[in-house]
C-alpha positions as CSV (number, residue, x, y, z in Angstrom):
1,M,79.0,91.2,90.0
2,N,80.4,94.8,90.1
3,P,81.2,95.7,86.5
4,F,84.6,97.1,87.6
5,A,85.5,93.8,89.1
6,R,84.3,91.9,86.0
7,N,86.5,94.0,83.7
8,A,89.5,93.7,86.1
9,G,89.0,89.9,86.1
10,A,89.1,89.8,82.3
11,A,92.3,91.8,82.2
12,L,93.7,89.5,84.9
13,C,93.1,86.5,82.6
14,A,94.7,88.2,79.6
15,L,97.7,89.2,81.6
16,S,98.1,85.6,82.9
17,L,98.2,84.2,79.4
18,C,100.6,86.9,78.3
19,L,102.9,86.1,81.3
20,M,102.9,82.4,80.5
21,A,103.8,83.0,76.9
22,T,106.6,85.4,77.9
23,H,108.1,82.8,80.3
24,I,108.1,80.2,77.6
25,G,109.9,82.5,75.2
26,A,112.4,83.6,77.8
27,E,113.4,80.0,78.7
28,S,114.2,79.3,75.1
29,R,116.9,82.0,74.9
30,A,120.6,81.7,75.6
31,D,121.8,82.7,79.1
32,A,123.6,85.7,77.7
33,A,120.4,87.3,76.5
34,A,118.4,86.4,79.6
35,A,118.7,89.6,81.6
36,A,116.7,91.9,79.3
37,P,113.7,89.5,78.9
38,Q,113.7,89.0,82.7
39,S,113.2,92.7,83.2
40,Y,110.2,92.7,80.9
41,I,108.8,89.6,82.7
42,K,109.1,91.5,85.9
43,R,106.9,94.3,84.5
44,L,104.3,91.7,83.5
45,E,104.4,90.2,86.9
46,A,103.9,93.7,88.4
47,A,101.0,94.3,86.1
48,L,99.4,91.0,87.0
49,L,99.8,91.7,90.7
50,L,98.3,95.2,90.3
51,Q,95.3,93.8,88.5
52,T,94.9,91.1,91.2
53,L,94.9,93.9,93.9
54,N,92.5,96.0,91.9
55,A,90.0,93.2,91.4
56,D,90.2,92.2,95.1
57,L,89.4,95.7,96.2
58,L,86.6,96.1,93.7
59,S,84.9,92.8,94.6
60,H,84.5,93.5,98.4
61,D,82.6,96.1,100.3
62,S,85.3,96.9,102.9
63,A,88.6,98.1,101.7
64,T,89.9,97.8,105.3
65,V,89.2,94.1,105.4
66,T,90.7,93.6,102.0
67,L,93.9,95.4,103.0
68,Q,94.1,93.3,106.1
69,R,93.8,90.1,104.1
70,W,96.4,91.4,101.6
71,C,98.8,92.3,104.5
72,D,98.3,88.8,106.0
73,V,98.7,86.8,102.8
74,H,101.9,88.8,101.7
75,H,103.4,88.8,105.2
76,L,103.8,92.6,105.3
77,A,103.6,92.7,109.1
78,T,103.1,90.5,112.1
79,P,100.4,90.7,113.3
80,A,98.6,91.6,110.1
81,R,96.4,94.3,111.5
82,I,95.2,97.5,109.8
83,T,95.3,100.7,111.9
84,A,94.2,104.2,110.9
85,E,96.4,107.2,111.4
86,R,94.3,110.3,111.5
87,A,95.3,113.6,110.0
88,S,93.3,115.9,112.2
89,E,94.7,119.2,111.0
90,V,93.2,118.7,107.5
91,E,89.8,120.0,106.4
92,K,88.2,119.5,103.0
93,P,84.5,120.5,102.5
94,P,82.5,118.3,100.1
95,T,81.9,119.5,96.6
96,Q,78.4,120.2,95.3
97,I,78.5,116.9,93.4
98,Q,79.5,115.0,96.5
99,R,76.6,116.7,98.4
100,E,74.2,115.5,95.7
101,Q,75.7,112.0,95.8
102,L,75.2,111.9,99.6
103,H,71.6,113.2,99.3
104,L,72.3,116.0,101.6
105,T,69.9,118.8,102.4
106,P,71.2,122.3,103.5
107,A,70.5,121.3,107.1
108,D,72.5,118.0,107.0
109,E,75.9,118.0,108.7
110,V,78.8,116.2,106.9
111,R,82.1,115.5,108.5
112,Y,85.5,115.0,106.9
113,R,88.1,112.5,108.0
114,R,91.5,111.8,106.4
115,V,93.5,108.7,107.5
116,R,96.5,106.7,106.5
117,L,95.8,103.0,106.7
118,R,98.8,101.1,108.0
119,C,99.8,97.5,108.3
120,G,102.6,97.5,110.8
121,E,105.0,100.3,109.7
122,L,103.8,100.4,106.1
123,V,101.2,102.9,104.9
124,L,99.1,101.0,102.4
125,S,96.5,103.7,101.5
126,E,95.5,107.3,102.1
127,A,91.8,107.8,102.4
128,D,89.6,111.0,102.2
129,N,86.2,110.3,103.8
130,W,83.1,112.5,103.9
131,Y,80.4,111.0,106.1
132,V,77.0,111.9,107.5
133,P,77.1,111.5,111.3
134,A,73.2,111.6,111.6
135,R,73.1,108.3,109.7
136,L,75.5,106.5,112.1
137,T,75.0,105.4,115.7
138,P,76.3,107.6,118.5
139,Q,78.9,104.9,119.4
140,M,80.2,104.9,115.8
141,N,80.5,108.7,115.8
142,R,82.5,108.5,119.1
143,L,84.8,106.0,117.6
144,L,85.4,108.1,114.5
145,E,85.9,111.3,116.5
146,T,88.1,110.0,119.3
147,T,90.0,107.0,118.0
148,D,92.0,105.8,115.0
149,T,89.5,103.1,114.2
150,P,89.2,102.6,110.4
151,F,85.8,103.8,109.1
152,G,84.9,100.4,107.6
153,V,85.5,98.8,111.0
154,A,83.6,101.4,112.9
155,V,80.4,101.1,110.7
156,Q,80.6,97.4,110.0
157,P,77.5,96.7,112.1
158,L,75.4,98.7,109.6
159,H,76.1,96.0,106.9
160,F,77.0,98.8,104.5
161,Q,77.3,98.3,100.7
162,R,80.0,99.7,98.5
163,H,79.3,101.3,95.1
164,T,82.3,102.1,93.1
165,L,82.1,105.4,91.3
166,A,85.6,105.4,89.7
167,A,88.7,103.2,89.6
168,E,91.9,104.5,88.1
169,L,95.3,102.8,87.6
170,L,97.9,105.4,88.5
171,W,100.8,103.2,87.2
172,Q,101.1,101.2,84.1
173,P,104.0,98.6,84.6
174,V,103.8,97.8,80.9
175,P,103.8,101.0,78.9
176,A,100.8,101.9,76.7
177,G,101.2,100.7,73.2
178,W,103.4,97.8,74.1
179,E,101.5,95.5,71.7
180,M,102.5,97.6,68.7
181,Q,106.2,97.6,69.5
182,S,108.9,95.3,68.2
183,S,108.5,91.6,69.2
184,S,112.0,91.7,70.7
185,P,111.7,92.2,74.5
186,T,115.2,93.5,74.7
187,E,113.9,96.8,73.1
188,R,111.4,97.2,76.0
189,A,113.5,96.0,78.9
190,V,114.1,98.8,81.4
191,G,114.5,98.7,85.2
192,L,111.4,98.3,87.3
193,C,110.5,101.4,89.4
194,L,107.6,101.8,91.7
195,P,105.8,105.2,91.9
196,P,104.5,106.3,95.4
197,H,100.8,105.6,94.4
198,L,99.5,102.7,92.3
199,L,95.8,103.1,92.0
200,Q,92.9,105.2,93.2
201,H,89.2,104.4,93.9
202,R,86.2,106.6,94.6
203,A,83.2,104.9,96.2
204,L,79.9,105.6,97.8
205,L,79.0,103.6,100.9
206,S,75.3,103.1,101.6
207,L,73.0,101.3,104.0
208,P,71.1,98.2,102.8
209,D,68.1,100.4,102.0
210,G,70.2,102.6,99.6
211,T,70.8,105.6,102.0
212,P,74.3,106.9,101.4
213,I,76.4,107.3,104.5
214,S,79.8,108.2,103.1
215,E,81.9,109.0,100.1
216,V,85.5,107.9,100.1
217,V,88.5,108.5,97.8
218,E,91.2,105.9,98.5
219,T,94.8,106.1,97.1
220,Y,96.8,103.0,97.4
221,T,100.6,103.1,97.8
222,S,103.5,101.0,96.4
223,N,104.0,99.6,99.9
224,L,101.4,97.0,98.9
225,F,104.2,95.5,96.7
226,A,106.7,95.3,99.6
227,I,107.3,91.6,99.0
228,P,110.5,89.7,98.2
229,R,109.6,89.3,94.5
230,F,109.9,93.1,94.0
231,A,112.7,93.7,96.5
232,Q,115.0,95.0,93.7
233,A,112.5,97.6,92.5
234,H,113.4,101.2,93.2
235,P,111.3,104.4,93.6
236,C,110.5,106.3,90.3
């Protein structure tokens, strides 16, 4: 199992236990003091959902397929279909480190593609993609150059594998150091706000024989939390 997914799974279990304990404590309080603990509980719920999303993305090769499943399960759009909106005016050459990770020679061409992955009207992620066209089929290159087909969908026949290089949480629903604070949740209860971006992944996509075909940087948005349970959350 991917070590990032294993670590995320452990954090998910810990958050589940913490959430259960918090619910039990909140139910025992008088109604007059219920509002503050509920705010803290909402933060724990957000942390649990964020770790669930992170673990789901880390444990599958295709982020597009994972986002489509998330969109479907959480009823973000009907039909639950992921489409790619290309930003054709943007150019970003690969760094020297990226060229080394892609095993490029000076003669190798690398193309850049930036897209916003949408589910219905909601932008779920923004992706920067550096790929090697010579390692794809002509049909795949045509799709990537002339259509809004997501990269993962276009190259799916290659049975590519995903290797996570980095995974960063851009938002901490429960502030760092919460475990050292007072045991009273009223001291930590503040309104829940969602930042524009929740997490970011950097990954290398390779053929089954290990040949790299693409490096992607994916930044996931707060629209992934566009569900009734977080309807009262506001932008940070």
